[in-house]
C-alpha positions as CSV (number, residue, x, y, z in Angstrom):
1,M,-0.2,-0.2,0.1
2,S,1.2,3.4,-1.1
3,D,2.3,5.6,1.8
4,A,0.4,8.4,-0.4
5,Q,-2.7,6.4,-0.2
6,P,-5.1,8.1,2.8
7,R,-5.6,5.1,5.0
8,M,-9.3,6.5,6.1
9,L,-10.2,2.8,7.3
10,Q,-6.9,2.3,9.4
11,D,-7.6,-0.3,12.2
12,K,-11.4,-1.0,10.9
13,V,-12.7,-4.4,9.9
14,C,-14.8,-5.0,6.8
15,V,-16.4,-7.8,5.1
16,V,-17.7,-7.9,2.0
17,T,-20.1,-11.0,0.6
18,G,-19.5,-12.2,-3.2
19,A,-16.3,-10.6,-3.2
20,T,-14.4,-13.3,-5.4
21,G,-14.9,-11.0,-8.6
22,G,-16.5,-8.2,-10.1
23,I,-17.9,-5.3,-8.1
24,G,-17.1,-7.0,-5.0
25,E,-13.6,-7.8,-5.5
26,A,-13.3,-4.1,-6.7
27,T,-15.0,-3.1,-3.4
28,A,-12.8,-5.5,-1.2
29,H,-9.7,-4.2,-3.3
30,G,-10.8,-0.3,-2.3
31,L,-11.3,-0.9,1.4
32,A,-7.9,-2.7,1.7
33,Q,-6.4,0.3,-0.3
34,L,-8.0,2.6,2.5
35,G,-6.2,0.2,5.5
36,A,-9.1,-1.9,6.5
37,A,-8.8,-5.5,7.5
38,V,-10.7,-7.0,4.7
39,V,-12.7,-10.5,4.8
40,V,-13.5,-11.5,1.1
41,H,-16.3,-14.1,0.9
42,G,-17.2,-16.5,-1.8
43,R,-18.6,-19.8,-2.4
44,D,-15.5,-21.1,-4.2
45,A,-12.4,-21.4,-2.3
46,A,-10.0,-21.6,-4.9
47,K,-11.4,-18.3,-6.4
48,G,-11.7,-16.7,-3.2
49,R,-7.8,-17.5,-2.3
50,G,-7.1,-16.0,-5.3
51,A,-9.0,-12.6,-5.1
52,A,-7.7,-12.4,-1.5
53,D,-4.1,-12.8,-2.9
54,R,-4.5,-10.4,-5.6
55,I,-6.0,-7.8,-3.1
56,K,-3.1,-8.2,-0.8
57,Q,-0.3,-8.2,-3.4
58,A,-2.1,-5.0,-5.0
59,T,-2.5,-3.0,-2.0
60,G,0.3,-4.2,0.1
61,N,-2.5,-4.8,2.8
62,A,-1.4,-8.2,4.6
63,G,-4.7,-7.9,6.7
64,V,-6.7,-9.5,3.8
65,R,-8.2,-13.1,4.1
66,F,-11.1,-15.2,2.4
67,V,-14.0,-17.1,4.2
68,E,-16.0,-19.5,2.4
69,G,-19.8,-20.0,2.3
70,D,-22.7,-20.8,-0.1
71,L,-25.4,-18.0,0.5
72,A,-27.9,-20.4,-1.1
73,A,-28.0,-22.7,2.1
74,L,-29.1,-21.1,5.3
75,A,-27.0,-23.6,7.2
76,Q,-23.9,-22.4,5.3
77,V,-25.1,-18.7,5.9
78,R,-25.3,-19.8,9.6
79,R,-22.0,-21.3,9.7
80,L,-20.4,-18.3,7.7
81,A,-21.9,-15.9,10.5
82,E,-20.5,-18.3,13.4
83,E,-17.1,-18.1,11.9
84,L,-16.9,-14.4,11.4
85,D,-18.4,-13.8,14.9
86,R,-15.6,-16.3,16.4
87,S,-12.8,-14.7,14.1
88,L,-13.4,-11.1,14.1
89,P,-13.2,-8.5,16.9
90,R,-15.8,-6.4,15.6
91,I,-17.3,-5.8,12.2
92,D,-17.1,-1.8,11.3
93,V,-18.6,-2.2,7.7
94,L,-20.5,-5.1,6.3
95,V,-20.9,-4.9,2.5
96,L,-23.9,-7.3,1.4
97,N,-22.7,-7.6,-2.4
98,A,-23.2,-11.0,-3.5
99,G,-26.1,-11.6,-5.9
100,L,-27.2,-13.7,-8.8
101,A,-30.0,-14.1,-11.5
102,C,-30.9,-17.6,-12.3
103,S,-31.9,-17.9,-15.5
104,H,-34.5,-20.9,-14.9
105,R,-36.7,-21.2,-11.5
106,S,-34.7,-23.3,-9.2
107,I,-35.0,-24.3,-5.7
108,T,-32.6,-24.4,-2.8
109,A,-32.2,-27.2,-0.2
110,D,-34.3,-25.0,2.2
111,G,-37.3,-25.1,-0.4
112,Y,-37.0,-21.6,-1.4
113,E,-36.5,-19.7,-4.9
114,T,-32.7,-19.3,-5.2
115,T,-32.4,-15.9,-6.7
116,F,-34.8,-14.8,-3.7
117,A,-32.8,-17.0,-1.4
118,V,-29.5,-15.7,-2.3
119,N,-30.1,-12.2,-2.9
120,H,-32.5,-11.6,-0.1
121,L,-33.0,-14.0,2.7
122,A,-29.5,-14.7,3.1
123,P,-28.2,-11.3,3.7
124,F,-31.4,-11.0,5.9
125,L,-30.2,-13.7,8.0
126,L,-26.3,-12.8,8.0
127,T,-27.2,-9.3,9.1
128,H,-29.3,-10.6,12.0
129,L,-26.7,-13.2,13.2
130,L,-23.9,-10.3,13.2
131,R,-26.0,-7.8,14.8
132,A,-24.0,-8.1,18.2
133,K,-20.9,-8.1,16.6
134,L,-21.8,-5.0,14.3
135,E,-22.7,-3.3,17.8
136,R,-19.2,-3.6,19.1
137,S,-18.3,-1.2,16.5
138,A,-18.2,2.5,17.5
139,A,-20.4,3.0,14.3
140,A,-20.8,0.3,12.0
141,R,-22.0,0.9,8.4
142,I,-24.2,-1.8,6.4
143,V,-24.1,-1.5,2.8
144,V,-26.7,-3.0,0.5
145,V,-26.0,-3.6,-3.0
146,A,-29.4,-3.1,-4.5
147,S,-30.2,-2.2,-8.2
148,E,-32.3,0.4,-10.5
149,A,-33.8,-3.1,-11.5
150,H,-36.2,-2.5,-8.7
151,R,-38.2,0.0,-10.5
152,G,-41.7,-1.3,-12.1
153,T,-41.9,-4.0,-9.8
154,Q,-43.8,-5.0,-6.5
155,L,-43.7,-7.9,-4.2
156,D,-46.5,-10.6,-4.6
157,F,-46.8,-11.8,-0.7
158,S,-48.6,-14.6,-2.3
159,D,-46.0,-15.7,-4.3
160,L,-42.6,-14.8,-3.2
161,M,-41.0,-17.9,-4.6
162,L,-42.3,-17.1,-8.3
163,E,-44.2,-20.4,-8.7
164,K,-46.7,-18.6,-10.8
165,G,-44.6,-17.3,-13.7
166,Y,-40.9,-17.3,-13.4
167,G,-38.7,-14.8,-15.5
168,Q,-34.8,-13.9,-14.7
169,M,-35.2,-10.3,-14.8
170,R,-38.5,-10.6,-12.7
171,A,-36.9,-12.7,-10.3
172,Y,-33.9,-10.4,-10.1
173,S,-35.9,-7.2,-9.9
174,R,-37.9,-8.5,-7.2
175,S,-34.9,-9.3,-5.0
176,K,-33.6,-6.0,-5.6
177,L,-36.9,-4.4,-4.3
178,A,-36.5,-6.5,-1.2
179,N,-33.0,-5.4,-0.8
180,I,-34.3,-1.7,-0.4
181,L,-37.1,-2.6,1.6
182,F,-34.9,-4.5,4.2
183,T,-32.4,-1.5,4.2
184,R,-35.5,0.8,5.4
185,S,-36.8,-1.8,8.0
186,L,-33.1,-2.4,9.2
187,A,-32.6,1.4,9.5
188,R,-35.7,2.0,11.5
189,R,-34.7,-0.8,13.8
190,L,-31.2,1.1,14.1
191,A,-32.7,4.4,14.7
192,G,-30.9,6.0,17.9
193,T,-27.9,4.0,17.5
194,P,-24.7,4.4,15.9
195,Q,-25.1,1.8,13.5
196,T,-26.6,2.7,10.1
197,C,-27.7,0.9,7.0
198,N,-27.9,2.2,3.3
199,S,-28.5,0.8,-0.3
200,L,-27.3,1.8,-3.7
201,H,-27.4,1.2,-7.2
202,P,-23.8,0.4,-8.5
203,G,-24.6,1.3,-12.3
204,V,-24.6,-1.0,-15.1
205,V,-21.4,-2.7,-14.7
206,R,-19.7,-5.5,-16.4
207,T,-20.1,-8.4,-14.2
208,G,-20.9,-12.3,-14.6
209,I,-24.3,-11.7,-12.8
210,F,-26.4,-12.7,-15.9
211,R,-23.8,-15.4,-16.9
212,E,-26.8,-18.0,-16.7
213,A,-28.8,-15.8,-19.5
214,P,-29.2,-17.4,-23.0
215,A,-26.3,-17.3,-25.2
216,L,-27.7,-14.9,-27.7
217,L,-28.5,-12.5,-24.6
218,R,-24.8,-12.9,-23.2
219,G,-23.5,-12.1,-26.5
220,I,-25.6,-8.9,-26.8
221,L,-24.7,-8.0,-23.1
222,S,-21.0,-8.9,-23.8
223,T,-21.2,-6.3,-26.9
224,I,-23.0,-3.6,-25.2
225,G,-20.8,-4.2,-22.0
226,R,-17.5,-3.4,-24.0
227,L,-18.6,-0.3,-25.4
228,L,-21.2,1.0,-22.5
229,L,-21.1,-0.5,-19.4
230,L,-19.1,0.4,-16.1
231,S,-16.0,-1.4,-14.9
232,P,-16.0,-3.4,-11.7
233,E,-14.0,-0.3,-10.3
234,Q,-16.5,2.4,-11.1
235,G,-19.3,0.2,-10.0
236,A,-17.6,-0.2,-6.7
237,R,-17.3,3.6,-6.1
238,T,-20.9,4.1,-4.6
239,S,-20.1,1.3,-2.0
240,L,-17.2,2.8,-1.1
241,Y,-18.4,5.9,-0.5
242,L,-21.0,4.5,1.6
243,A,-18.5,2.5,3.7
244,S,-15.8,5.5,4.3
245,S,-17.0,8.6,3.4
246,S,-17.6,11.2,6.6
247,E,-20.4,12.6,4.3
248,V,-22.7,9.6,5.1
249,A,-21.6,9.5,8.6
250,G,-24.9,8.8,10.7
251,Q,-27.1,9.0,7.6
252,S,-29.3,5.7,7.5
253,G,-32.1,4.1,5.4
254,G,-31.0,5.9,2.0
255,Y,-30.5,4.9,-1.5
256,Y,-27.6,6.2,-3.5
257,I,-26.6,6.5,-7.0
258,R,-23.3,7.5,-7.9
259,C,-22.4,8.6,-4.6
260,K,-25.6,10.9,-4.3
261,S,-28.9,10.2,-2.6
262,A,-31.7,9.1,-4.7
263,Q,-35.4,8.4,-4.4
264,P,-36.2,4.8,-5.1
265,S,-39.6,3.9,-6.4
266,D,-42.9,4.4,-4.8
267,A,-42.9,0.4,-4.0
268,A,-39.4,0.5,-2.5
269,R,-40.9,3.5,-0.1
270,D,-43.5,1.3,1.0
271,D,-43.0,1.0,4.7
272,A,-46.1,-1.5,5.3
273,A,-44.5,-3.7,2.8
274,A,-41.0,-3.2,4.0
275,E,-42.3,-4.3,7.6
276,R,-44.3,-7.3,6.2
277,L,-41.4,-8.5,4.3
278,W,-39.1,-8.4,7.5
279,E,-41.7,-10.6,9.4
280,V,-42.0,-12.9,6.4
281,S,-38.4,-13.2,6.0
282,A,-37.8,-13.8,9.6
283,K,-40.3,-16.6,9.8
284,L,-38.6,-18.0,6.6
285,V,-35.1,-18.2,8.2
286,G,-36.4,-19.3,11.3
287,V,-35.5,-16.3,13.8
288,A,-37.7,-14.1,15.6
289,A,-38.6,-10.6,14.0
290,G,-37.6,-8.4,16.7
291,K,-38.1,-4.6,16.7
């Protein structure tokens, strides 16, 4: 790490889910550059260790390590939380970045639609299990990577698992709406504490999230991507801003685009739906809803 690089997060502990490539790896790299001890999470051990090694070599920050966990399995989410709780003194920044967009409907071992399970239920449960660890930080920040894809959709509480008509973008959009509603409900619960939670749209970024799309669509996206889409480093900027900037210290419940506060859709500002989602999610993952 260059001595000229400001170490804004020196002595801070950061966890980034889904950080073995794309926006997640770029976010972990940026946090390491700022001096933080960074835990790189992923489901593939070889990719994860490779990402951690690349970040350490590029930044000179030896405090980067990998932790494995498949967010499609609630048992592994619980094991991941236990490992983080056992091995870390506290968590100052939790970046909930992991996500996917399944081309076909599939069901996890727990019986839940996979996109909804990984993109919403897993971060919901992980955050719940790490709340005590986050409270050990003077002012922990929770950063939720959502998307502008949330616009134009609503949650159907009678069919959260999309049994009545699955579509890749439909599933992804609903999961990103759930991310923002989760942020709002968590921010309400954190009110009056030093902890904050904000969500963001990273931009339209060249990542592998639609790697399961049909070949023709993948080809179109690849061509467009080379010309128009943001790099992972550009896509990580708002996550890094929410994780480190003094400008958002104490701010909670917001939605950000290009490091600026933005207004999400009407459906994403429905606090009744946010609370209902919180209660349903707690029941699905087997925890108390709490206040």
